[in-house]
N, C-alpha and C positions, 0 to 999 in steps of 0.2 A: 944657724938654723934654729928656729923657735921650737922648744920642746914643750909638749903638753904634759902637765902632771898626771900621774896615774889616776887620781880621783876623777879627773875630767872624763877619761875613757869609761870609768865605772858608771858615771851619770849618763853618758851617751848610749851605753849598751841597751838598756831597756827601751829607749826611744827608737833605736834601730829595729828592735823586735816588733814594736808596734807598727812602724811604717812599712815593714816588709810582710806583715801578716796579710793573708788574702782577705779582700773585702767580702762581707756576707752577700750572698746572691739576693738580688731584688725579688720580692714576691711577685708571682705571676697572676695578673688579674684578667679573668676571662668573662666576657659577656656572652651568654649562651642562650639560644632559643629555648623557649619554655618546654618543648617536648623532650629536652635533655635533662629536665629536673630529676627524674628518677635515676639517671645514669651518671650525673656529674660526680657524686661522691666516689663511685667506683672508679671512674676514669682518673680522678685526682689522686686517689690512693695508689693506683697502679703506676701512675707517672712518677710519683714521689716528689720530694721537694715541697716548697711552700707555694701553694696556689690556692686561689679562691675563685669559685664560679658563681656568678650572679645570673639568674635565669629570668627571662621576660620576653616581651614581644620584640621580634627582630627589628621592626620599624622604630620602636622606641629607642633601642640601643643605637641604631644608625643615627638618630637625631641627637642622642646624648654624646656620642663620640664626635660628631660634627661640631658640637658645642663645647668640646674640650674635656669630656669625661675621661678619666685616666685608665682606660682599658688597654691591655696589651694584645688581646685577640678578640675578634668577633666570630662566634660560631652561629651563623644564621640558619634559618630554616629554608633559605633559598640562596642563590648566588647573586641575585640582583643587588641586595644591600651591600655585600662585601665589594662587588665590582664598582658600585657607586662611590664607596669610600676611596677606592683606588683612583677612580676618575677625578675625584676632588683633591687628590694628593694627600689624603689622610691615611693611607694604608699602602703596603707594599704589594702591588699587583702581581708580582712574580711569585708571591707566597700563596696565592689563592688556590685552595684544593677543595674538591668535592669529597667530603668524608662519609656521607651516608645519604640514603634515599628515604624520605619519610613516606608513611602509608596512611591514608585516610580511611577511617572505619566508621560505619554507622553503628551506634551502640545505645543501649537503653538499660537502665538499672531495674526496669519493671519487667518481671518474668512473664507477664501476660502479653507483652509485645514481641512479635516474631520478627527479628531483624533480618532473618534469612530471606524474607520477602523482598529485600532490597529497598531502594529509595521510595518505591510506591507505598511502603508502609507508612510513610509520613503523611499520607492522605487520611489515615485512620482518625476518626473523630476523637479517639482516646488520646491522641497526640495533640495536646493543646499548645505546647511550647517546644520549639526545636532550637537547640543551641549550636551556633557555629562561631568560630573566631572572627574578629573584625577583619573584613577584607582590606580595610585601610591601613592596618598595622601588621597583620600577621599573614605570612604566606599560606598557612593552613586555611585561613579565612578566604583567601582568593581561590584556593583549590576547591573549597566547599561550594563557593558561589558558581564556579565553572561547572562542577558536577551537577548541581541543581539546574543550571541553565541547560546543560546538554540533555538532561532528563525531561526538560519541559516543565519543571516544577518551580523555578525561581519566582516568577510572578504570582503563581497560584498560592505559594506558601509564605508570602511576605508578612502577612498578619500574624504568623506563628513564630517568626524568627526572633531570637534573642542573641545578643552578641557578647562574647567574652573578649576582654582586652587581648588575651593570648589564648593559646590552645590549652594551657593548664587551667585557666579559669573556666573555659568552655567545658572541660571535663568535670569540674566541680559543680557546674550547673546541673549536669546530667546525673552525676553521682548522688547529689543531694535531693533529687526529685524536683528541683525548681523547673527543669525542662524534662519532658518525658522521653526525649530522644536527642541525639546530637551527632555531629560529624566530628570525630575526635582523632587523636593520634594513636596508632598501634602501640607506640612506646609507653603510653599511659595505661594500657590495658593488660600489662604483664601480670599474670596471676588472677585475672578476672575472667569469668566465663562469658561466652557469647560474643556477639559482634559480627558484622558483615563487612569484609574488606572490599572496598570499591575496586572494580577491575582497572587494570592499567589502561590508559587511554580515555578514561572517563573524566580526567582532569589533568592539567599540565603536571609533568613529573616534578616532585618536590626534591630537587637536587639541593642538598644542604651544603653550604660552602663555609669554609673557615679561612680567615685572613689575618695576617699580622698587621697591626695598626702602625702608624708612624711612631707612636710612643713605644710600641713593642719591639721595633727594630733595634732599640738600644738594650733590650733584655734578651740575652742568648737563650733563655728558657723558652721563649715564645716559639722560635723556629724548631726547637727540640720537641715541643708539645705537638706541633703539626706533624712532625715526622712520626711521633708516637701514634697519632691517630691513624696513620696509614700503615703502621707496622702490623704484623700478624697478631700480636697481643691486643693492640688497640682495636683492630677490626673485629676480633673475636668478642671483645667486650661490647662493642656497639651492636653486633648481631644478637648477643644475649639480651640486650635492652629492647629488642624489637625492631631494629632498623634493617633495611635491605642494604647490602654493601655495593658500592660502585666497583667496576672492574679494576683489577690491578692492586698493587701494594708496593711499599718501599722495601 
């Protein structure tokens, strides 16, 4: 029987330690709707681990993931884009969850404008520009268009409308005074006075869906993050950010 010299085992021992050491967890990459921008740092800190959240228009993220962008999770402002990824075989359809309900708010940074008058305030001659998110890219934009159509104002106000690429940019237009009023997200108004929340039924519900992408299925942290969003802690943080919560929890 061949005998290995003692020095050979001494050389092999460090190699065994290296090969048996656990691999570092892959960082979690999240594409998040822009209404989550104020909330993502809080969510990431509470979840723990290495994660990064990039915020923007849900429609843009859908296109990026479809073209190979390396995101593990899509947190959209609707369920349409996540479902479309699943239908295209680019996400795990069984993982799709509604994590929050967005709220559309009429807001102005000009204290002379009374938003409590509701959408009819937009007819005021002092309102020269009205900001909404792009209906082509952002679920909040489609909701704003539906609300204005239901109120009979869409055609009448076309000449006043300016479009943000996403709801965060829309908020910037109003905050800076580039637009005198806008239809923005409740989540962006935390700590700011005023604003008139559009009533339920005046636009299609903004059911916000999260889904694990095809790439994310290989990262166990992706499924854990979705579970966290539906946990008591995750739901409390989302509520504190200005979101309405869907029924139920994990």
